[in-house]
C-alpha positions in Angstrom: 106.8 -55.4 -11.5 103.6 -55.3 -8.5 100.6 -56.6 -9.5 98.3 -54.2 -7.4 99.6 -51.0 -9.7 99.1 -52.8 -12.8 95.6 -54.1 -11.3 94.8 -50.0 -10.4 95.3 -48.9 -14.1 94.0 -52.0 -15.4 90.4 -51.1 -13.3 90.8 -47.8 -14.6 91.4 -48.8 -18.4 88.1 -51.2 -17.8 85.8 -48.1 -16.7 86.9 -45.4 -19.1 86.3 -48.3 -21.6 82.6 -49.5 -20.4 82.0 -46.0 -20.9 83.2 -45.1 -24.1 81.3 -48.0 -25.1 77.8 -46.4 -23.4 79.1 -43.0 -25.2 79.1 -45.1 -28.7 75.9 -46.5 -28.4 74.2 -43.6 -27.2 76.1 -40.7 -29.0 73.8 -38.7 -32.0 77.3 -36.8 -33.4 76.7 -33.7 -30.9 79.5 -31.5 -30.2 80.1 -32.2 -26.8 79.4 -36.0 -26.9 82.2 -36.3 -29.6 84.8 -34.5 -27.3 83.5 -36.4 -24.0 84.2 -39.8 -25.9 87.8 -38.5 -26.9 88.6 -37.8 -23.6 87.1 -41.1 -22.4 89.3 -42.6 -25.2 92.4 -41.3 -24.3 92.0 -42.1 -20.6 91.7 -45.7 -21.6 95.1 -45.3 -23.7 96.8 -44.3 -20.7 95.4 -46.6 -18.3 96.5 -49.7 -20.8 99.3 -47.7 -21.1 100.5 -47.8 -17.7 99.3 -50.9 -16.9 101.2 -52.4 -19.7 104.5 -50.9 -18.8 104.1 -51.8 -14.7 103.6 -55.5 -15.8 107.0 -55.5 -18.4 104.4 -57.3 -21.0 105.0 -54.8 -23.8 108.4 -52.6 -23.5 106.8 -49.1 -24.0 108.8 -45.5 -23.9 108.8 -43.5 -21.4 108.2 -40.8 -23.8 105.2 -42.6 -25.0 103.9 -42.5 -21.7 104.7 -39.1 -21.6 102.7 -38.3 -24.7 99.7 -40.1 -23.7 99.4 -38.2 -20.0 99.8 -34.6 -21.6 96.8 -36.0 -24.3 95.0 -37.6 -21.2 95.0 -33.9 -19.9 94.5 -32.1 -22.9 91.9 -33.7 -24.1 90.0 -33.1 -20.7 90.4 -29.7 -20.8 89.4 -29.6 -24.5 85.9 -30.5 -22.9 86.1 -28.2 -20.0 86.5 -25.3 -22.5 83.7 -26.3 -25.2 81.3 -26.7 -21.9 82.5 -23.4 -20.7 82.2 -21.8 -24.2 78.1 -22.7 -24.5 76.4 -23.8 -27.3 77.1 -21.1 -29.4 81.2 -22.0 -28.9 81.6 -17.8 -28.9 80.7 -16.9 -25.3 84.3 -17.9 -24.4 87.5 -15.4 -25.1 90.1 -16.5 -27.7 92.8 -15.5 -25.1 91.3 -18.5 -23.1 91.4 -20.7 -25.2 95.2 -19.8 -26.3 96.4 -20.0 -22.9 94.6 -23.6 -22.1 96.2 -25.0 -25.3 99.4 -23.1 -24.6 99.8 -25.3 -21.5 99.5 -28.6 -23.2 101.6 -27.6 -25.7 104.6 -26.6 -23.9 104.1 -29.8 -22.0 104.5 -31.7 -25.1 107.5 -29.4 -25.9 109.4 -30.4 -22.9 109.3 -34.0 -24.9 110.5 -32.5 -27.3 113.3 -30.8 -25.8 115.8 -34.0 -25.0 116.2 -34.3 -28.8 116.7 -30.8 -29.4 119.2 -30.3 -27.0 120.7 -33.6 -26.9 120.4 -34.3 -23.3 118.1 -35.2 -21.1 116.1 -32.8 -18.5 116.2 -32.5 -15.0 113.6 -34.7 -13.4 111.9 -31.3 -11.8 111.1 -30.3 -15.4 109.7 -33.1 -16.8 107.1 -32.7 -13.9 106.2 -29.1 -14.2 103.8 -29.8 -17.7 101.7 -32.3 -16.2 101.7 -30.1 -12.8 100.5 -27.0 -15.0 97.7 -29.2 -16.5 96.5 -30.3 -13.3 96.1 -26.2 -12.3 94.9 -25.0 -15.5 92.1 -28.1 -15.4 90.8 -27.3 -11.4 90.4 -23.5 -12.5 88.6 -24.3 -15.4 86.0 -26.7 -13.1 86.0 -24.3 -10.8 84.8 -21.7 -13.4 82.4 -24.0 -14.9 80.3 -24.9 -12.3 80.4 -21.2 -10.5 79.4 -19.7 -14.5 76.5 -22.7 -14.8 73.2 -21.1 -13.9 71.6 -22.2 -10.1 69.1 -23.9 -11.8 71.6 -25.8 -14.1 74.1 -27.0 -11.4 72.0 -30.3 -10.6 73.3 -31.6 -14.0 76.9 -30.3 -14.3 77.7 -30.9 -10.6 78.8 -34.7 -10.9 81.0 -33.8 -13.9 82.6 -31.0 -11.6 83.4 -33.3 -8.5 84.6 -36.0 -10.9 87.0 -33.8 -12.9 87.6 -31.9 -10.0 89.0 -34.5 -8.4 91.0 -35.9 -11.0 92.7 -32.7 -11.3 93.0 -32.0 -7.8 94.8 -35.8 -7.4 97.2 -34.5 -9.8 98.1 -31.7 -8.9 98.9 -33.0 -5.4 100.9 -36.1 -7.2 103.5 -33.8 -9.2 103.2 -31.1 -5.9 104.8 -33.9 -3.9 107.1 -34.7 -7.2 108.2 -31.2 -7.6 109.1 -31.1 -3.8 111.0 -34.1 -3.6 112.1 -34.2 -6.9 110.3 -37.6 -8.1 107.2 -39.5 -8.0 105.9 -40.9 -4.9 105.3 -44.6 -6.2 102.6 -45.4 -3.6 101.0 -41.9 -5.1 101.3 -43.3 -8.3 100.0 -46.7 -8.2 96.9 -45.8 -6.5 96.3 -43.2 -9.8 94.7 -45.9 -11.3 91.9 -47.2 -9.1 91.2 -43.3 -8.2 90.5 -42.6 -12.2 88.1 -45.6 -12.1 86.3 -44.1 -8.8 85.5 -40.7 -11.1 83.9 -42.9 -13.7 80.7 -43.0 -12.4 80.0 -39.6 -11.4 81.2 -38.4 -15.4 78.5 -41.3 -16.8 75.7 -39.2 -14.5 76.4 -36.3 -15.6 76.5 -37.3 -19.8 73.2 -39.0 -18.5 71.8 -35.7 -17.3 73.2 -33.9 -20.3 72.0 -35.7 -23.4 72.4 -32.6 -25.5 75.3 -31.2 -23.5 73.5 -27.6 -23.8 74.6 -25.9 -20.0 73.2 -22.1 -19.7 76.5 -20.7 -18.7 77.4 -17.2 -17.7 81.2 -16.3 -17.1 81.1 -13.9 -14.2 84.2 -11.5 -14.1 84.2 -11.5 -11.0 84.5 -14.9 -10.1 86.8 -15.0 -13.3 89.0 -11.9 -12.1 89.8 -14.0 -8.5 89.9 -17.4 -10.1 93.2 -16.0 -12.9 94.1 -14.1 -10.0 94.4 -17.3 -8.0 96.5 -19.2 -10.7 98.5 -16.6 -11.2 99.4 -15.8 -7.6 100.1 -20.3 -7.7 102.4 -19.6 -10.5 104.2 -16.8 -9.1 104.9 -19.1 -5.4 105.4 -22.1 -8.0 108.1 -20.4 -9.1 109.3 -19.2 -5.9 109.5 -22.1 -4.7 112.0 -23.4 -7.8 114.1 -20.2 -7.1 114.3 -20.8 -3.2 115.2 -24.8 -4.1 118.2 -23.9 -6.8 119.4 -21.1 -4.2 119.5 -23.7 -1.4 121.1 -26.0 -4.5 123.8 -23.9 -5.3 124.1 -21.6 -2.8 126.7 -23.3 -0.9 127.2 -22.5 3.0 124.8 -19.5 1.9 122.1 -21.4 0.4 120.1 -21.6 3.5 120.0 -18.4 4.4 119.6 -17.0 0.7 116.8 -19.9 0.7 115.2 -18.3 3.7 115.8 -14.6 2.7 114.3 -14.6 -1.1 111.1 -16.7 0.2 110.2 -14.0 2.6 110.8 -11.1 0.4 108.9 -13.2 -2.6 105.9 -13.3 0.4 106.3 -9.6 1.1 106.3 -8.8 -2.5 102.9 -10.6 -2.8 101.1 -9.4 0.6 101.8 -6.1 -1.3 101.0 -6.4 -4.9 97.5 -8.4 -3.5 96.4 -5.2 -1.4 97.4 -2.5 -3.7 94.8 -0.9 -6.0 97.0 0.1 -9.0 97.8 -4.0 -9.2 94.1 -4.6 -8.8 93.3 -2.0 -11.6 96.0 -3.2 -13.9 94.8 -7.0 -13.3 91.2 -6.0 -14.5 92.3 -3.8 -17.5 94.6 -7.1 -18.7 91.6 -8.8 -18.3 88.8 -7.0 -19.7 91.3 -6.4 -22.5 92.6 -9.6 -23.4 90.0 -12.0 -22.2 86.4 -10.3 -22.8 84.6 -9.4 -25.7 83.2 -6.7 -23.9 84.8 -4.5 -21.6 82.2 -4.9 -18.6 79.8 -7.3 -17.2 76.6 -4.6 -17.3 74.5 -6.8 -15.3 76.7 -6.7 -12.4 77.9 -3.2 -13.3 74.5 -1.7 -13.0 73.6 -4.0 -9.4 76.7 -2.3 -8.2 75.4 0.9 -9.2 71.9 0.3 -7.9 73.6 -0.6 -4.4 75.6 2.2 -3.9 73.4 4.8 -4.7 70.1 3.4 -2.9 72.2 2.0 0.1 71.6 2.6 3.9 71.8 5.5 5.4 75.4 6.4 6.1 77.9 8.7 7.2 77.7 9.4 3.1 75.4 11.4 1.3 74.0 10.8 -1.7 75.8 13.3 -3.6 79.2 11.4 -2.2 77.8 8.1 -3.0 77.2 9.0 -6.6 80.5 10.4 -6.9 82.0 6.7 -5.4 79.4 4.7 -7.5 80.8 6.6 -11.2 84.2 6.8 -9.7 84.9 2.9 -9.1 83.4 2.1 -12.4 86.5 3.0 -14.1 88.5 3.2 -11.2 89.1 6.6 -10.7 89.9 7.2 -7.1 88.8 10.7 -6.6 85.3 12.6 -7.7 83.7 15.8 -7.4 79.8 16.3 -8.1 78.9 19.8 -9.2 74.7 20.7 -9.2 72.4 23.2 -10.4 71.7 25.8 -7.7 69.9 29.0 -9.1 71.9 29.5 -12.6 74.8 28.4 -11.3 76.7 25.0 -10.3 77.8 24.7 -7.1 80.0 22.0 -5.6 77.8 19.3 -3.8 80.0 16.3 -3.1 83.2 14.6 -3.7 87.1 15.1 -3.1 87.3 17.5 -5.5 84.6 19.4 -4.8 84.8 20.4 -1.6 83.5 23.7 0.2 86.2 26.1 -1.3 85.5 24.7 -4.7 85.0 27.5 -7.3 81.1 27.9 -8.7 80.4 27.1 -12.2 78.3 30.1 -13.9 75.7 28.4 -16.2 76.8 30.3 -19.1 79.9 29.2 -19.1 81.3 27.8 -21.8 81.8 23.7 -20.3 78.4 24.0 -19.3 77.0 25.0 -22.7 78.9 22.4 -24.1 77.8 19.7 -21.8 73.9 20.5 -22.2 74.3 20.7 -25.9 76.7 18.4 -27.0 75.7 15.9 -24.0 79.3 14.2 -23.9 81.8 13.5 -21.7 84.9 15.9 -21.8 88.3 13.8 -22.0 90.4 16.7 -20.2 93.8 15.4 -21.1 92.4 14.8 -24.9 91.3 18.3 -24.9 94.5 19.7 -23.8 96.3 17.7 -26.7 94.1 20.3 -28.8 91.6 17.3 -29.9 89.4 18.7 -33.1 86.4 17.1 -31.3 85.8 19.6 -28.9 86.1 22.6 -31.3 85.7 26.0 -29.3 85.8 24.7 -25.6 87.2 26.5 -22.8 87.5 24.9 -19.9 87.7 26.9 -16.7 91.1 28.1 -15.9 90.8 26.2 -12.6 89.8 22.6 -14.1 92.6 23.6 -16.5 95.6 23.5 -14.1 94.2 20.7 -11.8 96.9 18.0 -12.9 94.2 15.5 -11.4 91.4 16.2 -13.7 90.9 13.8 -16.3 87.0 13.0 -17.2 84.4 15.4 -17.1 80.2 13.4 -17.2 77.2 15.2 -18.0 73.8 14.5 -15.4 71.4 14.8 -17.6 67.9 14.4 -16.8 66.0 14.4 -20.4 67.5 17.8 -22.1 68.4 19.5 -18.9 72.0 19.8 -17.4 71.5 18.7 -13.8 75.2 18.9 -13.1 78.2 17.4 -13.8 80.7 14.9 -11.8 84.5 15.5 -12.6 86.9 12.2 -12.1 90.6 12.2 -11.6 93.2 10.2 -13.3 92.6 6.1 -12.7 95.0 4.2 -11.1 95.7 2.1 -13.9 96.0 3.7 -17.3 93.7 2.8 -19.6 92.2 4.1 -22.9 88.4 4.7 -23.4 86.7 3.6 -26.3 82.8 3.4 -27.3 82.0 0.9 -24.6 83.2 3.1 -22.1 82.0 6.2 -22.9 78.5 4.4 -23.4 78.7 3.4 -20.2 79.5 6.3 -18.3 76.7 8.3 -20.4 74.2 5.3 -19.5 75.3 5.5 -15.6 75.3 9.3 -15.7 71.6 9.5 -16.9 70.8 6.9 -14.2 72.4 9.2 -11.1 70.7 12.2 -12.5 67.8 10.6 -12.2 68.6 10.0 -8.3 69.3 12.7 -7.8 67.0 14.4 -9.4 64.4 12.3 -7.3 66.2 13.4 -4.4 65.8 16.9 -4.8 62.4 16.7 -5.4 62.1 14.4 -2.2 63.4 17.5 -0.4 61.6 20.4 -2.0 57.8 18.1 -1.1 59.3 17.6 2.2 60.3 21.4 2.9 56.7 22.0 1.5 55.0 19.1 3.4 56.4 21.2 6.5 54.8 24.8 5.7 51.9 22.9 5.1 52.1 21.5 8.4 52.4 24.9 9.4 50.1 26.6 7.7 47.0 23.8 8.4 48.2 24.6 12.5 47.8 28.3 11.6 44.0 27.3 9.9 43.0 25.6 13.2 44.0 28.4 15.5 42.3 31.0 12.8 39.3 28.8 13.3 39.3 28.7 16.9 39.8 32.8 16.9 36.6 33.2 14.6 34.4 31.3 17.4 35.6 33.0 20.4 35.3 36.4 18.6 31.7 35.1 17.3 31.0 34.7 21.0 32.4 38.2 21.9 30.3 39.5 19.6 27.5 38.2 20.6 28.0 39.3 24.2 28.7 43.0 22.7 25.4 42.7 20.9 23.1 41.9 23.7 25.2 44.5 26.4 23.0 47.4 25.0 19.7 45.7 25.7 20.7 43.5 29.3 23.3 45.5 30.7 21.4 46.2 33.4 20.3 42.3 34.4 22.8 41.2 36.8 22.1 37.7 35.2 23.5 38.5 31.7 26.4 40.3 33.1 27.5 37.2 35.1 26.9 35.3 32.0 29.2 37.7 30.3 32.0 37.5 32.4 32.1 34.1 32.5 32.5 33.8 29.1 34.8 36.3 28.8 36.9 34.1 31.2 36.4 31.3 28.8 37.5 33.2 25.7 40.8 34.1 28.1 41.2 30.8 29.1 40.7 29.0 25.4 43.1 32.4 24.0 45.9 31.8 26.2 45.7 27.9 25.3 45.5 29.0 21.9 49.1 31.2 22.6 50.6 28.5 24.3 49.9 26.0 21.5 51.9 28.4 18.7 54.7 28.4 21.0 55.1 24.7 21.1 54.1 24.6 17.6 51.9 21.9 17.8 47.4 21.8 17.4 46.8 20.0 20.9 47.0 19.9 24.7 47.9 17.0 26.4 45.3 14.7 27.1 44.0 13.4 30.6 41.0 11.6 31.9 37.9 13.4 31.2 34.6 13.2 32.4 32.2 13.8 29.4 29.2 15.3 31.5 31.4 18.0 32.8 32.1 18.7 28.7 28.6 18.3 27.5 27.7 20.9 30.5 29.8 23.8 30.0 29.8 23.7 25.9 25.9 23.5 25.8 25.9 26.1 28.2 28.3 28.2 26.1 26.1 27.6 23.0 22.9 28.4 25.3 23.1 32.0 24.4 22.3 31.4 20.7 18.8 30.2 19.5 17.4 27.8 19.0 19.4 26.8 22.6 20.8 23.2 22.7 18.7 21.0 25.3 21.4 18.5 27.6 19.6 14.9 27.9 22.0 12.7 30.3 21.3 9.0 29.6 24.2 7.4 31.3 26.7 8.8 34.2 30.1 8.1 35.1 31.2 8.0 31.4 35.2 9.0 31.3 37.5 8.9 28.6 41.0 9.8 28.2 41.7 12.8 25.9 42.3 16.3 25.3 39.2 18.3 26.9 39.7 21.4 25.9 40.0 20.0 22.4 36.9 17.7 22.7 35.2 20.8 23.6 36.3 23.1 20.7 34.5 20.1 18.8 31.8 19.4 20.2 31.2 23.5 20.2 31.7 23.3 16.5 29.0 20.6 16.2 26.5 22.3 18.0 27.3 26.0 16.6 26.7 24.1 13.0 23.5 22.3 14.0 22.4 25.9 15.2 22.9 27.3 12.1 21.2 25.1 10.0 18.3 25.1 12.4 15.3 28.1 12.7 15.0 29.9 15.7 11.7 27.8 16.3 13.8 24.3 16.1 15.3 22.2 18.2 18.6 21.0 18.9 19.6 18.3 21.4 22.3 16.9 22.9 22.5 12.8 23.8 25.0 11.6 26.2 24.6 7.8 26.6 26.8 5.0 26.7 27.1 2.2 24.3 29.3 -1.4 25.3 32.5 0.1 26.0 32.2 3.5 24.1 30.7 6.7 25.1 28.4 8.3 22.6 27.9 12.0 22.4 25.0 12.7 19.6 24.0 16.0 18.1 20.8 16.4 16.3 18.4 18.5 15.1 15.6 18.8 12.7 17.4 21.8 10.6 17.4 21.8 6.7 19.9 18.3 7.0 22.2 17.6 3.8 22.3 15.1 0.8 24.0 11.9 0.7 26.4 13.2 -2.0 27.8 15.9 0.6 28.2 13.8 3.2 30.5 11.6 1.5 32.1 14.1 -0.9 32.6 17.7 0.8 31.5 17.2 4.6 35.0 16.7 6.2 37.0 17.7 3.0 39.2 20.8 4.4 38.5 24.0 3.3 35.5 23.4 1.7 32.6 25.6 3.3 29.0 26.5 2.1 29.2 29.8 4.5 31.1 31.2 1.9 33.5 34.1 3.4 31.8 33.7 6.9 33.5 30.2 7.1 36.9 28.4 6.6 35.6 24.8 5.9 37.9 23.2 8.5 35.8 22.5 11.6 34.1 19.1 10.2 37.5 18.1 9.6 38.9 19.2 12.5 36.3 17.4 14.4 36.8 13.7 12.7 40.4 14.0 13.0 40.5 14.4 16.8 38.2 11.8 17.3 40.2 9.6 15.0 43.0 10.4 17.2 41.4 9.5 20.2 40.4 6.2 18.8 37.2 7.2 18.1 34.8 7.5 15.3 32.1 9.9 13.7 29.1 8.6 12.2 26.6 11.1 10.2 23.2 10.6 8.9 21.2 13.6 7.9 18.6 14.3 4.5 17.6 17.1 3.0 14.7 19.1 5.3 14.7 16.3 8.0 17.4 17.1 9.9 20.9 16.0 10.9 22.2 13.3 13.8 26.3 13.9 14.3 27.1 10.8 16.6 30.7 10.7 18.3 31.9 7.5 19.6 34.9 7.7 21.8 36.2 4.8 24.1 35.8 5.0 27.7 39.1 5.5 29.7 40.4 1.8 30.6 38.3 0.0 27.6 40.8 -2.9 26.0 39.5 -1.9 22.4 40.2 1.2 20.4 42.1 3.0 22.9 43.6 6.2 21.4 46.9 6.1 19.5 45.8 2.8 18.1 44.7 2.8 14.3 41.8 5.2 13.2 38.4 3.8 12.4 36.5 4.2 9.2 34.2 7.5 8.9 30.9 6.8 7.8 27.9 8.5 6.6 24.3 7.8 5.7 21.1 8.5 4.5 17.5 7.9 6.6 
């Protein structure tokens, strides 16, 4: 026969023999090392057998070559199984091992079949065995790579590339053979050299894994799609065989029957792939027969968190909570009831619509969920299971044909609510693992819902707080206005015949009316401020000093700069400046002094109110001066004036500095950015408030 095909397989034999010798020299009796050694030996004998058969030097029966072919494939499958099982050899379910070993044992059975039935099998039957081995090998290679920890894939990627390439080539070879009912000679001849090319990759993987201890985590998600892909491949293979025999034995109708059959088979496959019930049954099958535990708890927990804390969408949190629990057990529908003032009202989900009934807090079901903290299996209860004792479900729930499970949502010992789930898409029996996971998920969902309700309550409280703060500010302004009016009334008896006093009184009343009108407008708008505009500091300072001059000691205005303009609400500035001057007058004796200085510092306008009054100590300035509702004036003060001053100056982009000492007076300095200044314009970040003692 041809020299080139023989040389191809001899190259493969030499390559695998060299790798075998290297493994023998380095082997320390490890499990994976022995399996790899056996696979290399089997590949060596397979290549040698093929080369001898091609050259005709030794008469080797075809059945022996077939056995060598199966033995080679089985050896590599066994290596992949052991690597997937991990060092403990206990992570891989026994069902997977049975299926994989059943593939190559079935291929060997096809060898013995002619001896049993007394006649040779068709050529296609002999090709199916190696084809299934190649397909199984590709699936195991993909699983090995995907389930290896990302930080360890560098050590296994060359093995996956080598064996993946080998099995992919075999799959193509035998698929071509099944299609044309015979193997392609050129593809078969090149196979030995192709196997020789993968030997360096396997050797490199062996060098990187002296212990062959890989950190694996069998992914259920990938297993679902991988086994599904394998099932689809087997289905297509069966459909191809059916179509072939229809065409071969169908006579004149064979071609039409084959086309109709293949179209129907493809249509059935598409319906199955997009069927939620089929997917649910497939997941149950995998969990029941391929895994020691039903759930991948890491994936389930991450999926639950992702659903509960998903970005804002059309679904509310209660609806997302129902969907998260329902998806866990393949339930298509669910409903959530939450505690609302002594009764459990529907809060979200298809089974808890607006017209769904309310469950009283003293109902038998509520008492059972709160005391026993157990999941109610509605069909089981209908069957009279002794677990539920004297439990009575509401009539509407017993009459609901879709009702399946009632899951309590517990926050410590409090029953926050419960979730009603509909029957699953695929029939499934529940065991301890299902109940344990559902109870754990129920507590997590309850915690999230309780946190959500607390956040809503806090938001409402903050709204009331903002309204109360607005009211307090306005009351403080009204108090100052009343104080001005009271001062006019008090002095009217002595100075009512003085035209200058009358003029000042009218001006004071007019100012009060304007300020009260602005307060009413603020109340209507629900805000504590007026619009900002370009304002001259001198005008505001002169107006406030003139208004406060009715009390002693009369404030004195010291203008050290002209043309200072800022961008803010002049009415609010006048109010806070009036408060600062009034406080200075209250803290200073009648024969003392209060000075208001207006000056410029760089790109800031500065208003300084100083006095020689009683002063404050450092601790008071630091801890109490700007604290809202903290006052030293008893019932005469509200304790928000200094706080209001600081917040207004901060909002305007300025800063407040207080310098005071007991018995030494106080300096209250307000710095505001000038209009057009580049730094610290209104609306930018607030400036730190500082207090100092001199």
